[in-house]
C-alpha angles and dihedrals in degrees: 000000000000119000138193103238123220117232131040131300090234089061086062092042093249120156138166112266122219115266092245093061115103116291128213089199148331120245121207142152132237117241120248141166112062092215092059088055095047092247095308098101095121092052091045090053091051090055091043092053090055090051093051093045091049095049091045090060088066107030141358117285125210107202119196117207123189099215147344095286091053091047094051091047092050092050091049098046098041091043096179110061096183107144091006123115118191123212121186107219128155112255141184094197143345107248095115095168086071109035096032125084124273110237119226131190141197130187092284112023150028123230135152143227119237108209128183115266121201102171100266095310101335096303099137139002114305111158096102094041090052090060098051097091090061088057090051091052090055094046091050094036087228135160110229146175127248133199134175093228117114109237135156126205091226092061093066136056120183135195094210091242100086100280126109140180127221143148130247089219090067109030095042093047109134091222091064114041104352095176098049124098126206088263093050091053091048090054092051093049091049093049097043105031104020094245111158098174125037118192110207116210118183118234141356136220126316109260095024106138090194089073097246110328111197093224091071096054117020130026141174113236093180133355093277103029129077130185115210127196114239140167130199091208103107090190090062113096087221090063098079094035094054092042091054092051089051090052090054090049091053091066098032122108136192123249089278094053097254122142119232134244103245120206122184117233113196120232118230111281097223123064117229124203139187120201089346096308124114119245121223096240111181142151092216090082091082121138122226116212140160104314094338145076118203114205128194115239129189107194084264129148089241095055093094094045091054093046091051090050091053094043089061090050096049104042092158096049132067107246108213125189115207129178116264099164091117099036089054088063086076090057103259146051145211100323091046093056098045137069124188123225108207119230117258145085113311115244109247 
């Protein structure tokens, strides 16, 4: 049986590996509820099926479905379930990067941290989503760590060598952990994820209901290289925000004092809206897997520019652009809906 272990991951030398390290599997959730998707659920599921099929060509996929209807839809849309395992678990939403656990690893074993999830500062329903990591622990028969701190996977990006990126807009949000200071958060991330150096950027994209998740704007592509979202449209509210983040990155260093290689990643040229609200369209929400990188595209003039940028940065992986113009209507994309399980022996 799985158990929540007392003590801290750092005491067992656990830390969060970089996303490009070898995966045992990818976890994700199947979309449901047409109203939540503004009437586009069928189109969203078509895009999602392509994502699942693409990932499953390279590594096992664990697909969580909320009920019988979702399960039948997934089987029908995906069609070929080779390398896909379906788990029926009650859900409020599908953004598994945020409500799911964050996996950690030491030299011998893989475990995870179960954080509190409150739907990006109590914006939507979250009670079911907050319970999903317990179900994963049972499925994997895995011993895990638990903390009462609110934390979302999309708010952090790590280089696997003790350095992480985040934004103040998100982690210092008063609707998450109102009593925690920057220093308090840094201590928690060191103790639970092995992060020795946290680089604080300021704000995220306009229209991002997660309050500035890092995985929509700035990402590590290796331990010394960062891509940063940027636009040359000075009339765009994102122009100054992204420029300011770039300025912070120019002086930032890793835990060893080394500066980073900084590579610009263009934002989509066209703005997309849903019900009069801007959507946080970005290419930075790519997902790195075993021998591949899957990148959201939007039928936008800048799609090809972004893909070429990432192809140069991932010479040993297949960079694959897939449509996310419907998935983005829910406020996120491929990185937001996935969570990697590192390779290794499960901690039992």
